[in-house]
C-alpha positions, -999 to 999 in steps of 0.1 A, spaced: -193 0 -217 -182 21 -185 -204 27 -157 -202 44 -125 -194 20 -98 -213 22 -67 -226 -3 -43 -259 -4 -57 -243 -12 -97 -217 -37 -83 -243 -54 -62 -266 -58 -95 -238 -76 -116 -247 -108 -123 -223 -138 -134 -227 -158 -165 -206 -180 -184 -180 -158 -194 -155 -134 -174 -168 -96 -175 -145 -68 -171 -163 -35 -160 -147 -2 -161 -156 27 -140 -166 59 -159 -151 84 -132 -118 68 -130 -99 61 -159 -85 25 -154 -103 13 -125 -129 -16 -125 -140 -46 -113 -137 -83 -125 -169 -108 -122 -160 -144 -126 -186 -170 -138 -188 -184 -100 -198 -149 -91 -164 -138 -74 -159 -101 -80 -127 -84 -75 -115 -48 -78 -83 -39 -98 -66 -7 -116 -52 -11 -153 -25 11 -163 3 13 -189 39 10 -176 64 41 -184 75 45 -222 43 54 -236 25 32 -260 56 11 -259 49 4 -223 35 -27 -210 0 -30 -199 -8 -42 -164 -40 -49 -143 -29 -46 -107 -53 -67 -84 -64 -42 -53 -88 -68 -34 -122 -85 -33 -156 -67 -30 -169 -73 2 -135 -73 19 -129 -38 1 -159 -14 -4 -163 6 -40 -149 36 -22 -120 19 -4 -111 4 -38 -116 35 -57 -90 54 -33 -64 26 -39 -66 28 -73 -60 62 -71 -26 58 -51 -15 29 -75 -20 53 -105 -1 83 -86 27 56 -82 26 50 -121 28 85 -127 61 90 -106 74 62 -129 73 32 -108 58 -1 -114 34 -13 -83 34 -44 -99 72 -52 -97 73 -32 -66 48 -59 -54 64 -89 -64 98 -77 -49 79 -74 -16 67 -109 -16 102 -125 -28 120 -102 -2 133 -123 29 117 -121 62 137 -116 91 131 -155 102 142 -165 68 176 -143 66 182 -151 103 189 -189 96 219 -176 75 228 -148 98 231 -172 127 255 -197 106 276 -165 95 277 -159 136 288 -194 143 316 -189 116 332 -161 127 325 -159 166 331 -184 194 308 -213 199 297 -198 234 288 -165 216 268 -185 190 248 -200 215 239 -170 233 228 -154 201 208 -182 191 192 -181 226 185 -141 224 170 -147 189 148 -177 194 134 -162 228 130 -128 219 138 -114 183 119 -143 163 88 -143 180 85 -102 180 95 -95 140 105 -126 128 76 -128 99 82 -92 87 102 -83 56 137 -73 67 135 -40 45 98 -33 64 113 -35 102 113 1 116 130 18 146 95 18 161 92 -21 156 128 -25 178 117 2 203 84 -19 210 103 -47 214 130 -33 239 103 -17 258 86 -48 264 117 -65 280 125 -33 302 119 -55 335 152 -73 325 175 -46 311 204 -65 308 186 -90 285 170 -61 268 204 -47 258 220 -78 248 186 -87 226 191 -52 210 229 -59 202 218 -89 182 193 -70 164 216 -44 154 240 -67 144 216 -86 124 205 -57 103 244 -46 99 247 -84 84 215 -77 61 229 -44 48 259 -62 37 241 -86 19 222 -65 1 188 -73 17 182 -35 33 195 -2 23 227 12 39 225 30 68 189 20 79 198 1 109 168 2 129 186 -6 160 205 25 163 178 47 170 172 29 203 190 39 234 202 11 256 191 8 291 215 17 319 231 -12 337 242 -8 370 272 -33 378 268 -61 401 295 -59 428 290 -90 455 321 -102 472 320 -132 495 330 -122 530 357 -146 551 325 -159 571 308 -166 540 337 -183 524 337 -206 557 298 -213 552 301 -221 516 331 -246 524 312 -263 549 283 -268 524 305 -281 499 321 -306 525 285 -319 533 275 -322 499 307 -343 488 302 -365 521 266 -372 527 247 -346 503 223 -319 504 186 -316 495 183 -293 463 174 -259 464 135 -251 470 129 -238 433 152 -268 418 131 -297 433 117 -323 412 77 -325 415 62 -356 423 40 -370 393 4 -379 402 -18 -404 388 -13 -432 369 23 -427 365 31 -417 399 41 -451 408 71 -447 385 88 -416 407 108 -433 436 99 -417 467 134 -409 476 135 -387 447 141 -356 468 165 -375 496 202 -362 497 226 -381 479 267 -372 476 273 -346 447 295 -354 418 326 -349 431 337 -330 401 311 -309 404 322 -299 441 356 -297 430 350 -275 398 331 -249 425 359 -248 447 386 -245 416 365 -212 406 368 -196 440 404 -207 441 414 -193 408 393 -169 397 383 -184 363 350 -182 344 330 -213 345 334 -224 310 371 -222 311 371 -244 338 347 -267 331 366 -274 295 398 -273 311 421 -300 298 448 -321 314 472 -314 283 466 -275 291 480 -278 328 515 -276 340 514 -286 375 554 -284 380 553 -246 366 514 -238 383 502 -223 352 478 -232 328 479 -224 289 445 -217 276 442 -220 241 408 -204 235 391 -181 262 368 -151 257 398 -129 251 418 -155 230 448 -174 240 457 -169 278 483 -179 303 471 -183 338 492 -185 370 477 -210 393 482 -205 435 496 -236 454 458 -243 466 443 -246 433 475 -267 419 467 -291 449 435 -293 441 441 -303 408 469 -328 418 441 -346 438 412 -350 413 416 -385 399 420 -391 363 393 -408 343 405 -433 316 397 -423 282 391 -385 291 410 -357 283 392 -333 306 401 -323 344 367 -321 354 348 -349 330 311 -352 325 291 -385 323 304 -393 289 342 -391 296 350 -379 262 329 -349 268 334 -321 294 311 -315 326 286 -299 307 270 -277 338 274 -276 376 241 -254 387 221 -282 404 252 -286 429 257 -248 432 220 -238 439 221 -268 465 253 -258 481 243 -218 479 209 -224 494 224 -247 526 250 -221 531 225 -193 534 240 -174 501 210 -170 480 220 -138 463 254 -152 451 257 -160 417 284 -184 402 300 -155 386 305 -136 421 332 -163 429 353 -147 403 347 -111 418 355 -126 453 391 -138 441 396 -106 427 388 -85 458 409 -105 477 437 -98 452 432 -63 456 427 -64 494 462 -81 497 480 -50 479 478 -66 444 481 -43 413 456 -41 382 481 -56 364 482 -88 386 441 -89 387 446 -88 349 471 -118 346 451 -138 370 416 -134 356 427 -133 319 412 -97 313 422 -84 277 430 -50 292 436 -31 324 406 -11 319 384 -44 325 404 -49 358 397 -9 368 365 -20 378 382 -37 409 401 -3 413 381 11 443 388 -19 464 428 -10 462 419 20 485 423 0 519 459 -15 506 468 21 497 457 38 528 474 14 547 508 16 528 503 55 534 497 52 571 529 29 574 550 48 553 539 84 569 546 69 607 578 54 596 587 92 585 574 107 617 594 83 637 628 94 617 615 131 623 611 129 659 641 114 663 660 139 646 648 166 673 665 172 704 655 193 736 681 220 731 666 223 694 631 226 703 641 253 731 665 275 711 638 294 693 619 301 725 653 316 744 663 333 713 628 351 714 631 358 750 665 376 745 652 398 718 625 409 740 645 419 768 667 441 747 
C-alpha cells in the first residue's frame, strides 16, 4: 500500500526475509527498495512509450543516505519528465556507460595519426597527449567534453603559450576524428571555441663574434672535452650506493666526434636537426654537392650543399655496417640526439639563449645579408613555399639599400660627367641679358 515517503517513514522501514518495494503516495512510480540485508535504494518506475504495450522499467536513483528523500523525489520527477518527452532514461544511461572515454578513443586516434602522418608528428602528438590532454580530460566520455573543459586546460597552460596552442591543436584534431567515427555529433568540436594565444616569433641570429666563440667551444669539446652545462650535470648519489658512482663523473672528456660534426653541419647547411641526424650516405652526391632527402617535414627535398658543408661530410669517417652519415652507438641506427653536447658547448661559448634551431635561422640570415633572394632561402632551407621564407624578408633591407646606394651613386657619377661648365652658366647669362633689355 502506497505511503508518503519521508525521512521518518523511511527510517522506520524494517528488513525481513523478503524484498520490499514501498511506493510513494504523492508521486506515482517513486518508491524505495528494502533488501533482506537492510539496504534501502530509491527508484522510479515508469512505462516506456507505446501505452500498455510499452515496457515497464525500474530506474535506480541511488541509495538512501547518499540521497535524501527530497533529493530522490526531485530526481524521480526529472526522470518522469524525460519519459513524458518520449525518451527512455534507462537506455540513455546504458548508452552513456557504453560510450568511450577520451582515454579509450585516444588510443585509436594516435594509431590513426601514426598511419596518416610522419613518425615525428606522431611522437609530438603522443607527447602532448600523455603530458597534457589525457590527465585533464582522459576519464570524461567523448560526448560529454564541453568547450569550458578545453578552455580550462588551455588556460592552465598560459605560462607556455606555444605548448598550450599545440595541445589545443591536438585536442581539436582528436574531436574531429571522434566526429568522423560517429562517437560525437557533427559540428560540436569543443576546441573550436577556444582562441589560441598569440605567439611571438623568436628571431635569434648569431653574430660573427658569436660564431667564432661557438667554433672555439666545439674545437675544445672535440680535443679535450668541456664540462656539462650546470643544469645537465649528474648529481652524485649519497648513501650506500655512492661507491658505485665514479668520482670523475663530471671530468671533461672528448665529445662524440659525430655529435660535434653534426652541430657544425647544422650551422653550415641550415638543415633541421632531424634531417641532419637521419642523413644517409646514399642520399648524398658529393660530386654535385647536393643531398636528395626522400622524406622531410615538407616531403621530398633536394638540398644544395656549400663547399664547407661538403668538405665536412667528406672528412667524416664511414662506420662499417652503418648507412648513416652521423651514426649512433648502434651502427644500424642514427645518432639519436646531440643535446648534451650542444648544451655544454653553448654554455662554454656564453650562448645560453641560443637554441639548436637558431643555427638554421643564422644560416638564413647570412644568405639574406649576402643578397640572396627568398627563392634561394627556400631552396637552401627546404621550405615548402616562399611564404615560409618570408619571415626573413626584413633581413634583405640592408643588401637592397646597399644596391640602391651603389646604383644611385653610379648614375650620379654619369650625370655629373655629362655636365659642362658652359652648360651650367648659360641659364644665368641668359637671365642677365633679359634683365638688361
